[in-house]
Structures are given as structure tokens and as C-alpha cells.
C-alpha positions as CSV (number, residue, x, y, z in Angstrom):
1,M,-0.1,0.0,0.0
2,L,2.9,2.3,0.9
3,K,4.6,1.7,-2.4
4,K,1.3,2.4,-4.3
5,V,0.8,6.0,-2.4
6,A,4.6,6.7,-3.3
7,L,4.2,5.8,-6.8
8,G,1.2,7.8,-7.2
9,I,2.8,10.8,-5.5
10,S,5.9,10.7,-7.8
11,S,3.8,10.2,-10.9
12,L,1.7,13.5,-10.0
13,T,5.0,15.3,-9.3
14,M,6.2,14.0,-12.7
15,A,3.2,15.1,-14.4
16,A,3.3,18.4,-12.8
17,V,6.9,19.1,-13.8
18,V,6.4,18.2,-17.4
19,G,3.1,20.0,-17.7
20,L,4.9,23.1,-16.3
21,G,7.8,22.7,-18.7
22,M,5.6,22.3,-21.8
23,A,3.4,25.4,-20.8
24,S,6.4,27.7,-20.6
25,E,7.5,26.5,-23.9
26,A,4.3,26.6,-25.5
27,S,3.4,30.2,-24.4
28,A,6.9,31.6,-25.7
29,G,6.4,33.3,-29.4
30,P,8.9,34.9,-31.8
31,A,10.6,38.2,-31.0
32,P,9.2,41.0,-32.9
33,A,11.2,42.1,-36.1
34,L,13.0,45.5,-35.8
35,T,10.6,48.0,-37.2
36,S,12.1,51.5,-36.2
37,L,15.2,53.0,-35.0
38,H,16.0,56.6,-34.2
39,V,18.1,59.1,-32.0
40,L,16.0,59.8,-29.1
41,K,18.1,62.6,-27.3
42,V,21.6,64.1,-26.8
43,E,22.9,65.0,-23.4
44,S,26.1,67.1,-22.9
45,E,27.8,69.5,-20.5
46,L,27.3,72.5,-22.6
47,G,23.9,71.7,-24.3
48,G,22.1,70.0,-21.6
49,V,19.4,67.5,-22.6
50,E,18.0,68.0,-26.2
51,Y,15.2,65.7,-27.4
52,V,15.6,65.0,-31.2
53,S,12.5,64.6,-33.5
54,T,12.6,61.7,-35.8
55,N,12.9,63.7,-39.0
56,N,15.8,66.2,-37.5
57,L,19.2,65.9,-39.3
58,S,21.0,67.9,-36.5
59,T,20.7,69.1,-33.1
60,I,19.6,72.8,-32.5
61,K,21.9,73.3,-29.5
62,D,25.7,73.4,-29.6
63,H,27.0,70.5,-27.6
64,G,30.3,69.5,-25.9
65,G,31.9,69.7,-22.8
66,S,33.3,66.9,-20.6
67,Y,30.8,64.4,-21.5
68,L,28.6,63.7,-24.6
69,Y,26.0,60.7,-24.5
70,I,23.5,59.9,-27.3
71,Y,20.4,57.9,-26.7
72,T,18.9,55.8,-29.3
73,R,15.3,54.0,-29.3
74,E,14.5,50.8,-31.2
75,M,11.4,49.1,-31.5
76,G,11.4,45.4,-32.2
77,Y,14.8,43.2,-31.5
78,G,18.0,43.7,-33.0
79,H,21.1,41.7,-32.5
80,L,24.0,43.8,-34.0
81,P,23.7,47.2,-32.5
82,F,26.7,49.4,-33.7
83,A,27.3,53.1,-33.2
84,K,30.0,55.5,-34.2
85,M,30.8,59.1,-33.8
86,N,33.0,60.8,-36.4
87,G,34.1,57.4,-37.6
88,E,35.1,56.0,-34.2
89,K,33.2,53.3,-32.6
90,A,30.9,54.5,-29.6
91,K,30.7,52.9,-26.3
92,E,27.4,51.4,-25.2
93,V,27.1,52.3,-21.4
94,S,23.5,51.0,-20.9
95,S,20.3,49.6,-22.4
96,T,16.7,49.8,-20.9
97,M,13.9,47.6,-21.8
98,I,10.6,49.4,-23.4
99,D,7.3,47.9,-22.6
100,V,4.9,50.2,-24.5
101,N,1.5,48.6,-23.0
102,G,2.4,47.2,-19.8
103,D,2.0,43.6,-20.8
104,R,5.4,42.6,-19.6
105,I,6.6,41.8,-23.1
106,I,9.6,43.7,-24.1
107,D,8.8,45.8,-27.3
108,G,12.0,47.5,-28.0
109,W,15.1,49.1,-26.4
110,E,16.7,52.5,-25.4
111,R,20.5,52.6,-25.6
112,K,22.9,55.2,-24.1
113,W,26.1,55.6,-26.0
114,D,29.2,57.4,-24.7
115,V,31.0,59.6,-27.4
116,S,32.6,61.9,-24.8
117,G,35.9,63.5,-26.2
118,N,33.8,64.7,-29.1
119,Q,32.6,68.2,-29.2
120,S,30.4,67.9,-32.5
121,G,30.2,65.8,-35.5
122,R,28.1,63.0,-37.1
123,F,26.8,60.2,-35.0
124,E,25.7,57.1,-36.8
125,Y,23.8,53.9,-35.4
126,E,22.7,50.9,-37.1
127,N,21.1,47.5,-36.1
128,T,19.9,44.3,-37.7
129,S,16.7,42.6,-37.0
130,T,17.0,39.5,-35.0
131,N,14.6,37.6,-37.2
132,Y,12.7,37.8,-40.4
133,P,13.0,39.8,-42.5
134,W,16.6,40.3,-40.9
135,N,16.4,44.0,-42.3
136,K,19.3,46.4,-41.2
137,M,18.0,49.9,-40.0
138,Y,20.3,53.0,-40.0
139,T,20.0,56.4,-38.6
140,A,22.4,59.4,-38.3
141,L,22.4,62.8,-36.7
142,N,24.7,65.8,-36.9
143,I,25.7,67.1,-33.6
144,K,26.5,70.9,-33.2
């Protein structure tokens, strides 16, 4: 009798573990493709924080000073983020997840790039979609 009870409990435990494993795998879906990418804002000692409209080709304020940070925003998932300022590779110092509608699904990313040492010039950013259609997106901004 004791063996039957133990066998019954272990079977239930195994079914619960297998069931949970299947449930988490079944609920996962593909990551959304990269759909947009742009420079969100520029932050510097001299220019402060300047938000950039998606169609702007350059900043309005003069930037520079001891630090210069560029923030980019992308919607969807990319896997090859690359930024440069005046031809030199920029250093990504942080990335923040974006959840547009509060459903706890990551919709995109905001990235912070350190291009300190530059006072002005051309910032360029590109990324390639993680999945279909594997598109590469690009944006650039002239910084005064």
C-alpha cells in the first residue's frame, strides 16, 4: 500500500513538472522584428538634454564639454547594434527595456552611447533585426 501511494505521488509530481515545462515553452512566441530606430536625445555638459524629432538631421543646440551621450530608441529586436561618432566606435554604456503597453513583453530598447571626447560631428547608428525579415536599419544625426 505504501509503495502504491509513493508511486502515485511521484507520478503526480512528474506530471506537474512535465506539464509546467510544456506550458512555458508553448507560451513563448517569436521576438518582434526590428521596425524602427532613431536618435531619441543628446546630453552634454554645454547643451544639456536635447530631445530630437525623428526627422531632424542635426541638433539645434551646441553640444560638447566633458561628456557627450547619445540615446537611441529601437522598436523590435535587433542583434548587431553598432554606433560611431566621427568614424570612431561609440561605447554602449546602458540599455533599458521598453514595454509600451504594460503587458510585460519587451517591445524595444533604449540605448545610451558614450561619445565623450567629441564636441561635435556625425553620430551614426545601425542594427539588424534578430529574425525575419532580418532587415538592417540605420540612422544618423549631425551634432553641433
